[in-house]
N, C-alpha and C positions, 0 to 999 in steps of 0.2 A: 665642648660645645657650650656657648653661653646663651643668654637670651637678651632681647632688646625690647624695651618698652619706654613709655614716657609718662612723667607725672603730670599733675594738673598745670604746672608751669611750662610744660613742653620740653623739660630736660630729659635726656635719655638716661635710663637706668640700666646698669649692667650687673652681672653676677659672676661669682667664681665659676670656673669652667668644670664641666663633667663630660665624661666620654659618652658616646652613644650607648655603649654596653651598660654603663652605670645608670643612665636615664631609663633604659628599658627594664633593668632589674627593679628600679623603683616603681615604674608603672605597673609591672606585673604583680609586685607585692601588694600595692595599695588597691589593685583591682580585685583582690580576694575579699571574701566576706569579712566584715568587721562587726562582731556581735557584742552586745552589751553583756558583761559578766555580772557585775554588782556594784552598788554604791556603798561606800564605807564612811561612817561618821566617827569611828573610833579606831585607834591603831590595832586593838585586839581583833577587829573584824577583817583585817587584811587577808586576802586570799594567798594561796600558794604562789611562789614566784619562780617557778621552774622555767618560764619563758622570760627572755630579756624584756625589761620594762623600759619604756620611754615616757617620761612625764612631761607635761606641758603646763608651765606656770607663768604668771604675769600679773601685773596690776589689773584691777577690775576695769572692764571696758577696753582692754588692749586688743580685742578681736580674737580671743583664743578659740571660742566655739566656732566662729566662722572659718578659722584656719583648719581646725580639725575636720569640719564638714568638707572643705575644699580638698584636703589631703585624701580623704576616703571617697570622694566623689558622691557624697550623700548630703541631702539637704537638711536632714534633721538628726544626724548621729548625735551631735552635741547641741543642746538647746541654746538658741541665740535669743537675746532680749535687748531691748533698749534700756533696761534697768540694770545697771552694774551690780554684780554680786549675786546673781541668780544661782550659780553653781555653788552648792552648799555642802558638798561632800567630795571624796575622791571617787571618781567614776572610772571603772576599769572596762576596757574593751579588748577582745581577743581578735587579732588581725591574722586570719588564715592559719592559726595555730603556729605562728612564727614570731610574733611580737605581741606584747601587751601594751596598749596605749592607755595612759592615765591622764584624765582631765581633772585638774586640780582647781580648788576654789580660788578665785581671784583675791589678791591681797591688796591692802590699801582701802580706798573708799568702797563702801557697800551700804546699800539701803537695808540695813538689818540691825537688830538690837546689838548693842556693844558687846554683851556677853556672848552672843552667837559668833560675832566676828573674832573675838578672843579665842573661842573654841576652834574655829577654822584655822586660825593662825598657828595654834599649838599643834593641830593635826598636820598641817603642812610641814612644819619644822620637824616633828617627830618622824614623819614618813621620809623626808629627804635625808636625814642624817642616820637613819637606821635600816634602810631597805637594802638587803644584800643583792637582790636581782635588778636594782636600778642601774641601767647602763648609761643613761644620759638624761639630763634635764634640758629641755628646750625652754630657754628663758626668753619669753616674748617681750619685746620692747616696742612701744608705739613710736614710729619714726617721726612723728610730729613733735614729740616731747623729749625723746632720748632717755638716758639712764637717770634714775632718781635714787635718793639715798636708800629707799626700801629695796630697790633692785640690788644695790651693792650689798645689802645685808644678806640677801639670798646667795649672792656670789661668794661672800665670805663663808657662809654655811657650807656651800659646796666644796670650797677649798679645804675647810677643816674636816669634811667628811670624805675627801678624796673621791668625789663623784664628778665626772666630767659634765660641764654645762656648755651649752652652745647658744649664743645669742641669735635670735630670729627677729629681725626688724619687721614689724607689721605696718600695714596702711602706708606703704612707701609711695604709693601714687599720690598721696596727699602731702608729702613732705616737701618743704621749700628749700632746705639746705641739706639734701641727702648726702652728697659726697663729704661734706664737713662732718656730718653726724657719723658716717661710717668710719672715718679716720679717727675721730675722738673715741668711738666705741672700741675700735681695734686697739688703741693705745691703752685703754683701761683694761680690756680683757687680757692683754699681753702681760699684765702684772700678776696674773693668776696661773699657777701651774695646772689647775683644773679646767681652765678655760680653753675651749677649742678655738684655734686661730681663724677658722672659717666662719665668717658671719654671713648668714643667708638673708637676703632682702626679699620680702614678699608683699603681695597684695591679694587678698582673697577675692576682692571685688573684680580685679582685672586678671586674676589667675597668674600673677607674676610670681616666679620663684617656687611655685608649687611642685613642679617636676623636679627641680633641683633639691628641694627639701626631701622629697620622696627618695631620691637617689642617695642622699646622705644617710638617711635613716635605714635604708635597705642594707647598708654595710654592717649594721648591728644585728641583723636577723640571721639565724642559722640557715644553712642551705636547704635543709629539709624540715617540713612541718613536724613539730613534736606532738605526739599523741598523749 
């Protein structure tokens, strides 16, 4: 089952297909309680990783907080702001004792002191290349702008760390040349062994692709909650 929606230019957007069973599994998983565990500013503060972890990363102002809120059906799970760079630590959330979601600081532009940005960048890199329980990195890319060199750096890091990353295009309802962007992104991702071939197109504002992303991530969760 796919979905159909239109962007601001009236073009229809489509997604990879998922079965009804997969979509329902995703809906049920993300309907569970999602509780904040802790915020981490240094690697030595990282919690136990007995649950599979899914991290969400992207450039500042990519719409990461809005996507997390849409996924979990909550308005304020992750803090949204008009000021890029407000997430300043790794924020861990327990999803029904089946997955841990990790909200990472945005990389790139941020209205913060340079020293602080350098510290966040080091934290991001240390976490991504050394976390045993990290099952997938959702790499968020603004569909209006496409991949940038700093995104490629993260992809290279995932390749060297043998951690699967999956590109999630955000704000797709505002993209003018979405089919071309998807094709170009798929071509780039295909060069990486760690890159998932399935690119998921989303819009938190129009709820596009949210059910499909839930279904994709539910595949990484154990069948039963871990106590």
